[in-house]
N, C-alpha and C positions, 0 to 999 in steps of 0.2 A: 158498857158505858166508857166513853173516852175520858182520859185524864189529860188536861192541858199541861204541857211541859214548858212551852214558850209562848208568850203572848205576842201581840203585834209589835210592841216596842222592842221586846227582846229579839224578835225576828229581824227588825231593822238593824239592830246592833250587829247581829250575826252577819247579815249581808254587807254591812259596812266593813267589818273585819275581813271578810272574803275579798272585797274590793281592794282594800289596802294590800293584801297579800298578792293579788293579781298584778297590781301596779308595781309592787316591789320586785316581783320576779320577771316582769316584762318591761324593762327599761326601754323607753322609746316605743310607745304604744302604737306606732304607725303600721305594724304588720299584724296586729291582733284583730281577730274576728270572734265575737261572742255568739255562740249558737245554743239556743235553748231546745231541749227535747220536749216535744208536745206531751202533755199540756202545760203543767205547772212550771216546768223548766223555762218555758218561753217568758213567762212573766218575771221570773227571777233573773233571767238574762237581761231583760230590759231594764230592770232596777239597777243591776250592776253597771250596765252601760251608762245609765243616767247619773249614777254616783261617780263614775270615772269622769264624766263631763263636768260635774260640780267640783271635783277635786283637782283635776289636771287640765281642764278646758280642752279636752280631746274628744271628738266624736268618733266612737268606736262602732263599726257596723254590727248589727244584731240580726241573726237569722233564726229561722224556725225549722226544726227537723222532725219529720214524722218518720218513725222507725218501724211502723207497723209491718211493712212487707219484708223487713229484715229480721223480725223476731223468729226464734227457732221454736216458739211455743204457741203461736197464735192459733194453730189448729186444735189445741187442747180445749179451746172455749166452746167446742161443739159445732163450729161452723168452718166450712172450707173457704168462705169468702171473708177476707180481711177488709176492714173499713179503713181506707186510705184517705187521709185529708190533705196530703201533699206537703212538701217542704217549700220554704221560701227563704233563700239565701241570696241577699242582694248584691254580693260581690263574688268574684272569682276567688276560691279558697286555695288555689294552687300556690304553694310556697308561703302560705300564711301561717301564723301561730293561732291555732284554734283553742278557745276555751269553751269546752262543752259543758253545759249547765243542766243539772237535773235536781229534782227535789230530794229524792231518797235513793241511796245506794244500798242495794240488798244483795242479790245473788251475783250481780255483774252482767247479767244477760242483756239488760237494756243498754248498758254502755257498749257491750260488744256489738250489738245490732247498730247502735249509733255510729260506731267507728266504721263498720261495713258500709253504711249508707254514705258517710262522708267520703270514703275512698271511691265510691261510685261517682260522686259529684266532682271530685278533684283530689289531687294528692297534696295535703297540707305539709308544711315544713315540720310542724309539731302539733300534737293534740294533748291538751291538759284537761283534766276533769275537775269541775267544781260542783260540790253537792252541798245542799243545805244540811242533810242528815246522813250519816253513815251508821246503819243499824247492824252491820256485821252479817254473818252467814253467807260469805262468798262461796260460789260454786265455780268461779273462774278466777284466774290470777290477775285481778283488776283492783287497783286502789285509786283513791281520789288524791289529786294534788292539792286541792283546797277543800277543807271540810269545815262547815259551820259548827256542827254539833256531832259528837259521837254519842249515840244512844244505844247501848247494848240492849238487845231484845231477845225474847225466846221466840221459837217458831209459832207459838200460840198467841203472839202479839203482833200488832200492826201499827205502823207509824202513819198518821194522817196529817198531811200538810194542807193547810187551807191558805188560799191567797185571796186578797180582796177582789181581784178582777174576776174570779170564777165563783168563789164561795161566799163573798160578802164580808169577810174578815180575814186577818192574818193570824195564824197560830200553828203550832206543832203539838200534836196530841198523840197519846199512845192508848190503844184499846185492845182488849182480849178478843180473839176470834175463835169461833168454834170449829 
């Protein structure tokens, strides 16, 4: 059974705080591109860009990144055929400041795969990582630049992020897994 840690209103506050931090660290938002990692990272990235527009009156390009083919563990799922849904990045990322957005930072493998995918597309000036939740248990030397919530977990727990666009409501919950 999942226990809700953050409701929809709390999640909006967390995303607003992340947005302010991104604005503060990226003075002159002209070279910034926000890229969400499929699936939930995309919706979080769009919300951050929308909030930047409200606060700074700047339209920041938002892209979608599918890292499936760059994962080092997709063969573990019992299939040799990865489901690739494609990436959609509307601008050239060469020499841009990328803010990579994901819902949960866990082992760091998704982030590593995302950086590999970005480098195939073009060489950005800088890549920063924004995550809604950092749950610890890193296997790679990766850390987020912008963290909404640090939620320490055991390996027998899972963080479940729900977003309105996919799940019908916004929340962050923790649940035991077997």
